[in-house]
C-alpha atoms as one frame of an Amber mdcrd trajectory, in Angstrom:
protein
 -14.532  10.747 -11.282 -15.236  12.299  -7.930 -13.816  11.128  -4.610 -12.229
  12.222  -1.336  -8.857  10.711  -0.455  -6.423  10.983   2.427  -3.234   9.113
   3.298  -0.862   9.176   6.241   2.131   7.141   7.413   3.746   7.170  10.869
   6.961   5.673  12.196   5.407   4.258  15.377   8.043   2.985  17.814  10.421
   1.728  15.118  13.808   3.216  14.220  12.751   3.878  10.643   9.596   3.900
   8.551   9.779   1.069   6.031   6.227   1.638   4.770   5.563   3.442   1.497
   2.149   4.731   0.438   1.036   6.451  -2.744  -1.914   7.440  -4.851  -2.058
   8.727  -8.397  -4.987   9.694 -10.589  -5.661  10.748 -14.155  -8.922  12.056
 -15.533 -10.450   8.567 -15.721  -8.479   6.290 -13.370  -7.203   6.188  -9.783
  -4.376   4.113  -8.284  -3.729   3.559  -4.564  -1.066   1.387  -2.928   0.579
   0.449   0.359   3.955  -1.317   0.510   5.304  -2.524   3.861   9.041  -3.226
   3.732   9.812  -6.373   5.661  11.995  -5.408   8.601  13.528  -8.859   8.989
  15.223  -8.484   5.620  17.985  -6.078   4.655  16.825  -2.863   2.971  13.100
  -3.489   3.431  12.462   0.231   2.956  14.214   0.095  -0.426  12.001  -2.794
  -1.565   8.909  -0.798  -0.579  10.236   2.332  -2.278  10.993   0.426  -5.484
   7.548  -1.179  -5.508   5.767   2.134  -4.968   7.720   3.948  -7.659   7.605
   1.179 -10.282   3.841   0.746  -9.923   3.164   4.494  -9.861   5.324   5.167
 -12.928   3.596   2.356 -14.787   0.248   3.972 -14.010   1.426   7.400 -15.156
   2.582   5.889 -18.433  -0.463   3.695 -19.111  -3.383   5.779 -17.786  -3.730
   8.187 -20.721  -6.283   8.896 -19.354  -7.643   5.355 -18.775  -6.082   1.907
 -18.489  -6.905  -0.583 -21.235  -7.336  -3.483 -18.799  -7.041  -2.605 -15.094
  -6.594  -6.212 -13.933  -3.835  -6.824 -16.496  -2.192  -3.550 -15.491  -2.022
  -4.687 -11.852  -0.555  -8.034 -12.858   2.182  -6.479 -14.992   2.976  -3.626
 -12.591   3.336  -5.828  -9.513   5.393  -8.397 -11.429   7.686  -5.661 -12.755
   8.085  -4.303  -9.223   9.102  -7.765  -8.006  11.733  -8.082 -10.743  13.011
  -4.543 -10.148  13.705  -5.466  -6.511  15.519  -8.652  -7.543  17.525  -6.704
 -10.123  18.531  -4.127  -7.520  19.646  -6.899  -5.175  21.617  -8.719  -7.883
  23.430  -5.611  -9.147  24.550  -4.692  -5.632  25.389  -8.261  -4.597  23.252
  -7.998  -1.482  23.441 -11.050   0.808  19.649 -11.131   1.013  17.057  -9.735
  -1.364  14.939  -6.842  -0.003  11.262  -7.750   0.411   7.964  -5.968   0.821
   4.289  -6.701   1.069   2.026  -4.920  -1.413  -1.626  -4.061  -1.791  -2.738
  -1.970  -4.766  -6.112  -0.873  -6.089  -7.270   0.696  -9.341 -10.624   2.419
  -9.772 -11.903   3.126 -13.273 -15.414   3.709 -14.635 -16.783   3.259 -11.115
 -15.302  -0.251 -10.779 -12.512  -1.252  -8.369  -9.872  -3.925  -8.960  -7.217
  -4.822  -6.426  -4.278  -7.161  -5.944  -2.053  -8.042  -3.013   0.819 -10.162
  -1.741   1.436 -10.450   1.996  -0.556  -9.071   4.909  -1.107  -5.442   3.951
  -4.875  -5.239   3.584  -7.644  -3.654   1.547 -11.114  -3.139   2.999 -14.171
  -2.112   0.991 -16.675  -0.579   3.414 -20.317  -0.126   2.459 -23.114   1.161
   4.725 -20.921   0.733   7.802 -19.996  -2.894   7.095 -17.123  -4.753   5.431
 -18.344  -5.543   1.924 -15.036  -7.116   0.820 -11.474  -7.476   2.086  -8.229
  -9.159   1.185  -7.084 -12.416   2.768  -3.650 -12.339   4.394  -0.883 -14.443
   2.903   0.369 -15.473   6.326   0.954 -18.642   8.301  -1.671 -17.788  10.911
  -4.296 -17.196   8.211  -3.570 -20.634   6.778  -3.989 -22.115  10.251  -7.307
 -20.310  10.667  -8.472 -21.573   7.264  -7.536 -25.127   8.272  -9.391 -24.889
  11.594  -6.177 -25.118  13.613  -6.435 -21.642  15.111  -9.204 -19.310  16.212
  -9.155 -15.782  14.815  -8.939 -14.297  18.312  -5.831 -16.389  18.993  -4.023
 -15.073  15.931  -3.364 -11.653  17.495  -0.767 -13.036  19.911   0.422 -16.039
  17.915   4.249 -16.156  17.600   3.967 -16.803  13.856   1.640 -13.902  13.110
   4.323 -12.017  11.144   5.384 -14.944   8.970   4.429 -14.151   5.380   4.524
 -16.646   2.534   4.031 -14.204  -0.358   5.763 -10.893  -0.989   7.617  -8.912
  -3.626  11.374  -9.440  -3.758  11.568 -12.984  -2.415  13.492 -15.688  -4.236
  10.212 -17.473  -5.003   7.750 -15.776  -7.385   5.073 -13.934  -5.408   1.617
 -15.482  -5.097  -0.317 -12.387  -6.099  -4.045 -12.567  -5.451  -6.434 -10.593
  -7.663  -9.994  -9.489  -7.050 -12.833  -9.404  -9.499 -14.009  -6.007 -10.672
 -16.373  -4.573  -8.042 -18.867  -1.840  -8.885 -18.691   0.989  -6.348 -21.707
   2.710  -4.805 -21.980   6.290  -3.609 -20.370   6.561  -0.151 -18.262   3.401
  -0.428 -14.903   3.662   1.334 -11.817   1.790   0.158  -9.081   1.570   2.811
  -5.581   0.177   2.266  -3.331  -0.278   5.291  -0.272  -2.017   6.681  -0.488
  -4.499   9.546   0.631  -1.766  11.910  -2.903  -0.365  11.568  -5.272  -3.330
  11.345  -3.519  -5.538  13.899  -3.854  -3.233  16.958  -7.422  -2.081  16.232
  -9.137  -5.095  14.616 -11.769  -5.081  11.903 -14.632  -3.751  14.015 -12.732
  -0.686  15.209 -11.396  -0.028  11.724 -14.930   0.047  10.342 -16.110   2.225
  13.216 -13.204   4.608  12.686 -13.948   5.199   9.004 -17.720   4.756   8.668
 -19.976   7.773   8.803 -17.259  10.423   8.783 -14.929  12.142   6.347 -11.771
  10.193   5.571  -9.892  13.437   6.247 -10.980  13.131   9.883 -11.239   9.363
  10.194  -7.723   8.402   9.076  -5.759  10.462  11.663  -8.096   9.395  14.468
  -7.808   5.727  13.502  -4.005   5.975  13.402  -4.090   7.602  16.845  -6.076
   4.640  18.170  -3.834   2.038  16.544  -0.704   3.727  17.863  -2.149   4.013
  21.369  -3.331   0.391  21.410   0.065  -0.901  20.262   1.945   1.213  22.787
   5.678   0.559  23.018   5.462  -2.154  20.345   3.825   0.074  17.700   4.928
  -0.841  14.191   5.004   1.560  11.262   1.413   2.643  10.585   0.187   3.492
   7.080  -3.346   4.046   5.832  -4.973   5.352   2.648  -8.741   5.830   2.588
 -10.847   6.917  -0.372 -14.558   7.756  -0.287 -16.271   7.272  -3.651 -18.893
   9.724  -4.854 -21.330   9.346  -7.729 -21.256  12.252 -10.157 -25.005  12.701
  -9.646 -24.661  13.094  -5.854 -24.006  16.461  -4.179 -20.222  17.015  -3.866
 -18.752  16.390  -0.427 -16.362  18.701   1.369 -12.755  18.217   0.187 -13.886
  16.110  -2.781 -11.720  15.874  -5.889 -13.249  16.038  -9.360 -11.133  14.913
 -12.316 -13.581  16.071 -14.967 -11.492  19.049 -16.124  -8.100  17.288 -16.162
  -6.191  17.078 -19.435  -5.929  13.667 -21.111  -2.227  13.298 -20.263  -2.357
  14.926 -16.816  -1.674  13.073 -13.561  -1.705  14.043  -9.903   0.532  11.950
  -7.663   1.325  11.785  -3.969   4.094   9.377  -2.992   6.538   9.200  -0.103
   9.956  10.647  -0.805  12.982   8.434  -0.232  13.896   8.821   3.433  14.460
   5.324   4.813  18.261   5.398   4.769  18.445   8.652   6.699  15.943   7.400
   9.285  17.682   4.043   9.678  21.062   5.713  10.029  19.812   8.117  12.651
  18.347   5.221  14.644  21.672   3.391  14.505  23.715   6.450  15.457  25.249
   6.724  11.967  24.976   9.806   9.793  24.741   9.338   6.035  26.217  12.032
   3.849  24.145  13.788   1.218  26.293  12.069  -1.418  25.432   8.617  -0.031
  21.736   9.433   0.038  21.860  10.775  -3.520  23.696   7.640  -4.644  21.032
   5.424  -3.084  18.329   7.421  -4.848  20.201   7.140  -8.167  20.531   3.367
  -7.737  16.811   3.031  -7.085  15.965   5.159 -10.123  18.281   3.058 -12.292
  16.491  -0.107 -11.180  13.111   1.502 -11.852  14.074   2.701 -15.340  14.849
  -0.848 -16.460  11.219  -1.784 -15.899   9.561   1.491 -16.884   8.327   0.241
 -20.232   5.091  -1.228 -21.646
């Protein structure tokens, strides 16, 4: 495989960053994900952290160096992440289960598969246009589908943040899966939280990523989203990957996995930092022991589901 990839997450104007982003690749497969912890629910950042780590660990275990069935992998990994969040909530007797949106994508043998729950989005850009994208699991999207609301009205609708599918809720998530999509040289796959796509819109997102390196496009697009949102800026998270055929000339900053060992993986994932950020915003300082205990609790929940 050969591709260029870049990810970045910003706190915006919130007290803490409840988004988690990650990518991981082996010699023959690539995983990308964005999890947006739901701020209206206790410990949203923990739900996002659990989802990111459960799904990433599952990939590291199963991609040796390729996944047997990418679509089945996504189904099992996202379901296990959902149950890990519920298990964490049950063991700690939390009054409300943590929740997070999720969008995840696997690329293998030049074909992309993705799955999502909530309103974190995936865009597949080809020749400067949106070739495919996810459909939000939100109340306003249902109203648009039913002809009750115009798309331009959704931006300021009071119910725009109401999500009917997520990981960690008491109801099983309604996870939506794509068909396998063959990638072409120069295709860009972008995964982002609503803090990115909502302030800029589809047209500006395409313009921000088309025709330039993702290494340059992602920071500039986040700058625009943050500026547009102003004082109401949410957490902003974006991963963009530009696919390159092996027969095409290599691009600057491209990654080639050809020489990787069969059991080797390269991973970039956010470190646990939500509790420290949240505490700082509330004027409370967590001790190192409390942070380490939170990390240990998360790892214990993950280990229960880190199996085939």
